[in-house]
N, C-alpha and C positions, 0 to 999 in steps of 0.2 A: 343604784345604791340600795343595800339591803336594810331591813328593819332589825331591831334588836329584840332580844328576849326580855319581856317585861313581866315582872311578878308584882301583884298588888296584894296587900294584906287587908282583909276585911276586919270588922269588929270581932269576928270569931277567931282571929289570929290564924286563919288558914290561908296560906298564899294561893293566889290564883294566877295561872299563866294567862296573860292577855294575848300576846302575840309572839310567835316564833316564825321568823321569815329570813331566809338566806338568799342573797343575790344569786340569780340563776347561774352565774359563772362558777359558783362554788358549790352547787348542788352535787350530790353523790360523793361528797368528801366527808360526810358524817358529822357536819357541824351541828345540825339539829340535835342529833343524839348526844353530842358532847355538851351542848347547852342544857339539855334536859338532865343529864347526869350531874353536871355541876350545880344546877338549881336544886336538885334533890339533896346533894351533899350539903350545900349551904343551909337548906331547910333543916336537915337532920342536926347539923352543928348548932343551930339555934333552938333546938328542942321542939320544933313544930312537927306535928304528927302526920300531915298529909299535904298534898298539893292538888288543887282542883283546876279544871279548865272546861271550856265549852268548845265543841268542834261541830261544824255543820255535818249533818247525817249523810250528806252526799260526798263529803271530802274523804274519799277512801284512802288516799295517800297519807293524810295526816292521822286518820284513825289508826291505820296500820303502824305508823311511827309511834304513836302513843301506846298502843297495845304491845308492841315489841319492847317497850320500855316500862312494862308492868303497870300501866294505867288500866283501870277497869271502868267499864260503862256503868254508871249509876242509874240514870234515867234519861228519857227524852224530854226536852224542854222547848217550848214554842215561844217565839218572839223575843228571846233574850239578846240576840245579836242583830235583830232587825225584824221588820214586819213579816210575818208568815214564814220566817226562817226556822227550820227544825234543827235542833242541836242535840248532841249527847252531852250530858254532864259526865265528866270523867274524873277519876281520882287516883292518885298514887299514894298508897299508905307507906309511910316511911319508918315510923317507930313502932 
């Protein structure tokens, strides 16, 4: 069973993608890309200027997915998703 795309809205009103996970049987069918595109469109329709996320610096597959969908690396962050875990903060500018 796969996990769904979860977007949280912080006090700053910038949505943050928490998780995108697709069941392995449906990989390579571009569902991750579709989820990102639909999240971006919904964000744009609601007048929100960007989406932020954190991805482990060693997760090259996900980093590539986000970069191919116009997310940019903002900075490296330590301990945000677990002790000693290094992540990139990434952002997609929409408006």
